[in-house]
Wavefront OBJ file of the C-alpha trace (Angstrom):
o trace
v 2.541 24.873 0.652
v 1.065 22.054 -1.371
v -2.160 23.627 -2.649
v -2.290 22.004 -6.085
v -3.923 18.618 -5.626
v -2.261 17.441 -8.820
v 1.164 17.771 -7.210
v 2.431 14.629 -5.517
v 3.141 15.054 -1.815
v 6.546 13.682 -0.734
v 6.484 10.970 1.935
v 9.163 9.967 4.438
v 8.587 6.522 5.963
v 10.069 6.153 9.441
v 10.867 2.880 11.205
v 12.919 1.691 14.154
v 12.708 -0.453 17.261
v 11.017 0.551 20.494
v 13.207 3.013 22.384
v 15.422 3.855 19.401
v 14.321 7.491 19.333
v 11.523 7.730 16.749
v 9.321 9.894 18.974
v 12.242 12.215 19.742
v 12.937 12.448 16.008
v 9.305 13.242 15.204
v 9.232 16.039 17.777
v 12.555 17.344 16.444
v 11.190 17.434 12.886
v 7.999 19.187 13.990
v 9.948 21.750 16.022
v 12.338 22.468 13.151
v 10.002 22.269 10.175
v 10.896 25.799 9.071
v 8.750 26.860 6.129
v 7.398 23.345 5.683
v 3.984 22.276 6.868
v 4.251 18.645 7.974
v 1.665 15.970 8.508
v 2.811 13.183 10.819
v 0.788 9.977 10.717
v 1.383 7.748 13.736
v 0.009 4.468 14.996
v -0.733 5.662 18.522
v -0.726 9.363 19.306
v -0.623 8.614 23.042
v 2.684 6.811 22.606
v 4.156 9.593 20.460
v 3.536 12.232 23.169
v 3.905 15.377 21.080
v 5.759 18.075 23.000
v 3.344 20.339 24.860
v 4.775 23.550 23.360
v 3.932 22.277 19.872
v 0.230 21.855 20.608
v -1.759 24.842 19.362
v -3.867 26.803 21.861
v -7.315 25.290 22.100
v -6.225 22.044 20.466
v -6.253 18.704 22.196
v -4.436 15.501 21.285
v -7.566 13.410 21.655
v -9.750 15.001 18.999
v -12.622 13.026 17.560
v -10.978 12.756 14.162
v -7.633 11.791 15.671
v -5.898 14.978 14.494
v -3.896 17.324 16.702
v -3.357 20.872 15.427
v 0.157 22.109 16.197
v 1.240 25.690 16.786
v 3.693 25.668 13.883
v 0.968 24.893 11.359
v 1.777 21.199 11.286
v -0.623 18.435 12.231
v -0.195 15.099 13.987
v -2.672 12.400 13.015
v -3.441 9.074 14.645
v -3.749 6.081 12.339
v -7.254 4.982 13.260
v -8.236 3.641 9.843
v -6.216 1.513 7.494
v -3.224 3.369 6.104
v -4.617 3.795 2.588
v -7.843 5.368 3.827
v -5.972 7.646 6.228
v -3.527 9.101 3.715
v -6.212 9.642 1.063
v -8.375 11.472 3.622
v -5.395 13.588 4.679
v -4.635 14.697 1.143
v -8.297 15.481 0.545
v -9.017 17.386 3.764
v -5.803 19.191 4.586
v -2.991 21.130 2.987
v 0.618 20.238 3.837
v 4.030 19.984 2.204
v 5.374 16.661 3.434
v 3.992 13.515 5.066
v 5.926 11.477 7.650
v 4.515 7.987 8.274
v 5.465 6.009 11.377
v 3.389 2.998 12.284
v 4.479 0.352 14.769
v 1.624 -1.848 13.577
v 3.314 -2.519 10.229
v 6.161 -4.999 10.311
v 8.576 -3.292 7.933
v 8.775 -0.177 5.735
v 8.770 -1.917 2.340
v 5.026 -2.791 2.360
v 4.240 0.803 3.338
v 6.366 2.080 0.463
v 4.609 -0.282 -1.951
v 1.256 1.258 -1.009
v 2.545 4.598 -2.271
v 4.192 3.206 -5.421
v 1.671 0.697 -6.784
v -1.217 1.610 -9.043
v -3.639 2.981 -6.469
v -5.407 6.151 -5.449
v -2.595 6.697 -2.937
v 0.175 6.529 -5.544
v -1.539 9.247 -7.552
v -1.390 11.624 -4.584
v 1.991 10.893 -3.005
v 5.625 10.239 -3.901
v 7.928 8.276 -1.564
v 10.961 10.393 -0.725
v 13.083 8.387 1.741
v 12.924 5.275 3.951
v 14.505 6.124 7.315
v 15.468 3.718 10.115
v 16.384 4.984 13.578
v 18.861 2.743 15.385
v 19.495 2.442 19.086
v 23.204 2.151 18.336
v 24.354 0.670 21.674
v 21.600 -1.973 21.516
v 22.423 -2.665 17.863
v 26.061 -3.299 18.727
v 25.150 -5.400 21.726
v 22.991 -7.633 19.542
v 25.347 -7.913 16.593
v 28.944 -7.373 17.701
v 31.387 -10.257 17.625
v 32.445 -12.558 20.453
v 35.400 -10.436 21.521
v 33.425 -7.280 22.212
v 32.953 -6.465 25.911
v 29.399 -6.779 27.121
v 27.511 -3.488 27.402
v 25.012 -2.545 30.040
v 21.848 -0.607 29.296
v 18.428 0.286 30.585
v 15.574 -2.182 30.646
v 14.231 -0.566 27.479
v 17.271 -1.639 25.459
v 16.151 -4.604 23.369
v 18.246 -6.984 21.287
v 17.986 -6.493 17.548
v 15.004 -8.372 16.138
v 14.144 -9.807 12.760
v 12.031 -6.698 12.219
v 14.960 -4.348 12.746
v 17.113 -6.274 10.273
v 14.333 -6.087 7.688
v 14.000 -2.355 8.352
v 17.722 -1.848 7.855
v 17.882 -3.944 4.700
v 15.511 -1.645 2.787
v 16.578 1.680 4.326
v 17.852 4.647 2.360
v 18.987 6.514 5.461
v 19.981 5.162 8.886
v 20.287 7.338 11.976
v 22.887 5.949 14.381
v 21.107 7.414 17.388
v 22.468 7.594 20.958
v 25.916 8.122 19.448
v 26.952 9.878 22.648
v 26.818 6.506 24.397
v 29.344 4.907 22.028
v 33.071 5.193 21.519
v 34.401 6.271 18.136
v 35.511 2.736 17.302
v 32.043 1.427 18.178
v 30.355 3.963 15.910
v 32.695 3.019 13.061
v 31.865 -0.644 13.666
v 28.137 0.119 13.631
v 28.513 1.968 10.329
v 30.258 -1.019 8.798
v 27.609 -3.446 10.054
v 24.912 -1.258 8.495
v 26.872 -1.250 5.223
v 27.009 -5.043 5.294
v 23.238 -5.280 5.735
v 22.428 -2.512 3.221
v 25.428 -1.246 1.239
v 23.679 1.806 -0.255
v 22.246 3.265 2.950
v 23.526 6.628 4.132
v 24.327 6.803 7.844
v 24.123 9.822 10.150
v 25.362 9.821 13.747
v 22.855 11.510 16.040
v 22.351 12.376 19.689
v 18.732 12.608 20.837
v 17.767 12.134 17.160
v 18.853 15.698 16.345
v 19.378 15.873 12.590
v 19.014 18.562 9.947
v 15.452 18.077 8.613
v 16.767 18.643 5.092
v 18.642 15.333 5.361
v 15.326 13.479 5.837
v 12.748 15.661 4.102
v 13.249 16.180 0.396
v 16.324 13.971 0.273
v 14.825 12.015 -2.661
v 16.746 8.811 -1.870
v 14.002 6.273 -2.572
v 13.994 4.288 -5.823
v 10.969 1.989 -6.159
v 12.722 -0.139 -8.770
v 15.514 -1.020 -6.360
v 13.689 -1.836 -3.114
v 13.972 -5.596 -3.602
v 17.679 -5.358 -4.519
v 18.872 -3.387 -1.490
v 19.646 -6.089 1.135
v 23.311 -6.905 1.582
v 22.658 -10.657 1.454
v 21.308 -10.287 -2.094
v 24.409 -8.321 -3.075
v 26.646 -11.021 -1.604
v 24.760 -13.702 -3.489
v 25.068 -11.812 -6.764
v 28.794 -11.175 -6.264
v 29.380 -14.907 -5.694
v 27.477 -16.127 -8.754
v 30.513 -16.093 -10.998
v 32.741 -18.009 -8.563
v 31.998 -21.723 -8.784
v 34.494 -23.615 -6.702
v 33.371 -26.813 -4.986
v 33.343 -28.137 -1.488
v 35.145 -31.031 0.070
v 32.585 -33.822 0.256
v 33.699 -36.832 -1.800
v 31.959 -39.972 -2.942
v 32.847 -43.338 -1.453
v 35.464 -43.869 -4.129
v 37.338 -40.749 -3.122
v 36.415 -38.762 -6.237
v 34.615 -35.471 -5.782
v 30.887 -35.740 -6.354
v 29.982 -32.587 -8.233
v 26.371 -32.796 -7.079
v 27.507 -32.221 -3.492
v 29.554 -29.600 -1.731
v 29.513 -25.848 -2.043
v 30.129 -23.181 -4.639
v 32.481 -20.885 -2.837
v 31.727 -17.191 -2.928
v 33.092 -14.342 -0.846
v 32.092 -10.714 -0.492
v 34.399 -8.450 1.465
v 33.402 -4.821 2.001
v 35.711 -2.494 3.928
v 37.110 -4.897 6.494
v 38.308 -2.521 9.170
v 36.189 -4.494 11.620
v 36.248 -7.807 9.771
v 32.728 -7.592 8.294
v 32.430 -9.953 5.340
v 30.152 -12.567 3.843
v 30.262 -15.906 2.099
v 27.854 -18.035 0.087
v 27.280 -21.755 0.547
v 25.655 -23.834 -2.203
v 24.960 -27.543 -2.345
v 23.147 -30.092 -4.524
v 22.947 -32.588 -1.655
v 20.169 -32.171 0.942
v 20.683 -31.484 4.617
v 19.913 -33.944 7.375
v 17.069 -32.005 9.076
v 18.202 -32.524 12.661
v 21.887 -31.892 11.990
v 21.077 -28.742 10.007
v 18.792 -27.517 12.794
v 21.640 -28.086 15.253
v 23.962 -26.100 12.974
v 21.529 -23.167 12.946
v 21.046 -23.292 16.693
v 24.833 -23.247 17.177
v 25.555 -20.320 14.841
v 28.103 -18.100 16.576
v 27.194 -14.621 17.685
v 29.649 -13.273 15.117
v 27.165 -14.189 12.349
v 25.037 -11.084 11.987
v 22.711 -12.291 9.255
v 22.105 -15.419 7.230
v 19.461 -15.847 4.591
v 18.603 -18.213 1.776
v 16.950 -21.449 0.727
v 17.702 -24.912 2.105
v 17.096 -28.331 0.568
v 16.141 -30.773 3.327
v 16.045 -34.532 2.946
v 12.530 -36.084 2.847
v 10.979 -32.606 2.618
v 9.695 -31.498 -0.772
v 9.302 -27.876 0.324
v 11.673 -25.047 -0.507
v 12.494 -23.916 3.024
v 13.532 -20.309 3.484
v 16.023 -19.671 6.289
v 16.127 -16.230 7.920
v 18.556 -15.590 10.773
v 19.015 -12.204 12.399
v 21.249 -12.181 15.437
v 19.814 -14.621 17.979
v 16.663 -15.400 15.976
v 16.382 -18.151 13.343
v 13.141 -18.807 11.437
v 12.322 -21.356 8.741
v 9.397 -20.910 6.328
v 8.036 -23.371 3.756
v 7.850 -21.280 0.589
v 6.328 -23.910 -1.675
v 7.210 -27.210 -3.343
v 10.321 -27.720 -5.399
v 9.309 -27.632 -9.050
v 11.110 -30.949 -9.538
v 8.684 -32.572 -7.077
v 5.569 -31.647 -9.071
v 3.730 -33.928 -11.513
v 5.343 -33.915 -14.953
v 2.743 -31.750 -16.704
v 2.786 -29.128 -13.973
v 6.583 -29.274 -13.720
v 6.996 -28.710 -17.466
v 4.587 -25.790 -17.370
v 6.548 -24.072 -14.594
v 9.836 -24.668 -16.400
v 8.512 -23.252 -19.667
v 7.461 -20.097 -17.833
v 10.882 -19.760 -16.202
v 13.459 -20.284 -18.963
v 16.319 -18.993 -16.781
v 15.654 -21.460 -13.976
v 18.843 -23.332 -13.087
v 18.089 -27.029 -13.574
v 20.135 -30.089 -12.644
v 19.669 -33.306 -14.631
v 19.151 -35.387 -11.495
v 17.969 -32.959 -8.825
v 16.081 -30.369 -10.877
v 15.766 -27.085 -8.994
v 16.490 -28.650 -5.599
v 19.497 -26.947 -4.055
v 20.774 -25.104 -1.016
v 21.869 -21.500 -1.378
v 22.713 -19.629 1.817
v 24.426 -16.302 2.497
v 26.232 -15.613 5.776
v 27.231 -12.091 6.871
v 29.307 -11.601 9.981
v 32.273 -10.177 11.827
v 35.488 -12.115 12.317
v 33.919 -15.558 11.968
v 35.833 -18.686 10.978
v 34.543 -19.457 7.484
v 36.323 -22.801 7.163
v 34.772 -24.010 10.427
v 31.284 -22.997 9.328
v 31.716 -24.626 5.906
v 32.909 -27.836 7.533
v 29.890 -27.827 9.846
v 27.571 -27.317 6.878
v 29.201 -30.218 5.056
v 28.788 -32.422 8.122
v 25.080 -31.527 8.204
v 24.480 -32.954 4.698
v 22.918 -36.414 4.479
v 25.057 -39.419 3.695
v 24.153 -41.819 0.901
v 22.875 -44.294 3.484
v 20.693 -41.688 5.187
v 19.040 -40.690 1.930
v 17.304 -44.060 1.910
v 15.627 -43.420 5.277
v 12.732 -41.234 6.425
v 14.206 -38.323 8.398
v 12.303 -36.045 10.741
v 13.210 -32.566 11.876
v 11.784 -29.266 13.107
v 11.318 -27.710 9.667
v 7.879 -26.922 8.182
v 6.443 -29.264 5.552
v 3.267 -27.376 4.561
v 3.407 -24.307 2.319
v 3.213 -21.075 4.316
v 4.046 -22.684 7.659
v 6.854 -21.179 9.747
v 9.011 -22.733 12.463
v 11.164 -20.938 15.020
v 14.471 -22.806 15.098
v 16.179 -20.527 17.621
v 14.684 -17.829 19.821
v 16.439 -14.784 21.272
l 1 2 3 4 5 6 7 8 9 10 11 12 13 14 15 16 17 18 19 20 21 22 23 24 25 26 27 28 29 30 31 32 33 34 35 36 37 38 39 40 41 42 43 44 45 46 47 48 49 50 51 52 53 54 55 56 57 58 59 60 61 62 63 64 65 66 67 68 69 70 71 72 73 74 75 76 77 78 79 80 81 82 83 84 85 86 87 88 89 90 91 92 93 94 95 96 97 98 99 100 101 102 103 104 105 106 107 108 109 110 111 112 113 114 115 116 117 118 119 120 121 122 123 124 125 126 127 128 129 130 131 132 133 134 135 136 137 138 139 140 141 142 143 144 145 146 147 148 149 150 151 152 153 154 155 156 157 158 159 160 161 162 163 164 165 166 167 168 169 170 171 172 173 174 175 176 177 178 179 180 181 182 183 184 185 186 187 188 189 190 191 192 193 194 195 196 197 198 199 200 201 202 203 204 205 206 207 208 209 210 211 212 213 214 215 216 217 218 219 220 221 222 223 224 225 226 227 228 229 230 231 232 233 234 235 236 237 238 239 240 241 242 243 244 245 246 247 248 249 250 251 252 253 254 255 256 257 258 259 260 261 262 263 264 265 266 267 268 269 270 271 272 273 274 275 276 277 278 279 280 281 282 283 284 285 286 287 288 289 290 291 292 293 294 295 296 297 298 299 300 301 302 303 304 305 306 307 308 309 310 311 312 313 314 315 316 317 318 319 320 321 322 323 324 325 326 327 328 329 330 331 332 333 334 335 336 337 338 339 340 341 342 343 344 345 346 347 348 349 350 351 352 353 354 355 356 357 358 359 360 361 362 363 364 365 366 367 368 369 370 371 372 373 374 375 376 377 378 379 380 381 382 383 384 385 386 387 388 389 390 391 392 393 394 395 396 397 398 399 400 401 402 403 404 405 406 407 408 409 410 411 412 413 414 415
């Protein structure tokens, strides 16, 4: 029992899509807490539906303070205030050994983890233990499997994988492949490899009805605050390609290769039992906005994830591209440093001595990572090359669907 207020309370942060099995997992943890006293902080206690046998005699779920007393000594708390206020109040008012946070109102687990790791009153009380994502494995495969995979059927609650789920996976320490009983062995192996491609360091556990040894989730000590931003597989692929600087195929009018164009080839191949791999595309020539938008809209289903920065003709914004399954979003991150007035540009460059700078184009460049299963890399590279502007087009004003104001976001393709 955590009775010394100077001891940090371990925290497990739980995420997953609707219907994946988070509520079943929470009830399983509460029913099998053993000697632990758990506090479970949820976004909506009505949705969680704590099992009736866990509710202590005389306790009701709808208490004024949003806390349900459970028969095993644990508590289940509704997140009525902001998260910081709620967890500080919990630590002050109640005694427990481990906190599990699950909030559907927060887009991804990383911001929740940062609350517990930054310099704040929360960080002084708690210590993040593990980031856990629960996957609806059949729905995950349906959203991300390649073209050759037979179409699955499921209930109306099965949803295609969203941007949110990809972001949850990319920062996870532990992934539960739930509903494993609805998958064949080869499908489970494929799901494990897809998870590895999105987050190479994540541990995976196959589960049915979210039944898992609580010791695998509570006290696992898998979280490393210093590495949260380095976990996604697309960042690993980008890093692995940095030393491989081949060029693409676009030539100048005289037939000689123009080294400011084309791509720096980079490949990242994890265990390829199911053909999961990645490649990096780089270019110092901007995209034609409409042709590049068409390329993104036509990405094959075999591309699981693509991420990076695009240089678009007649657009001075660094445009971030984020594709997850059927969804493609573009966000204007801010102006290229090369587009700023000279004084401001020099100031930024002096503060970033490692910034890669081209004599003609400055920091303007395209750098995209593609992760997928059994895709045709040469076809995709050729399509990317075809989407670059020609010399003649660079002299014209080109429109497209991409954002031109910092902070704006455009949906290029919807599920």
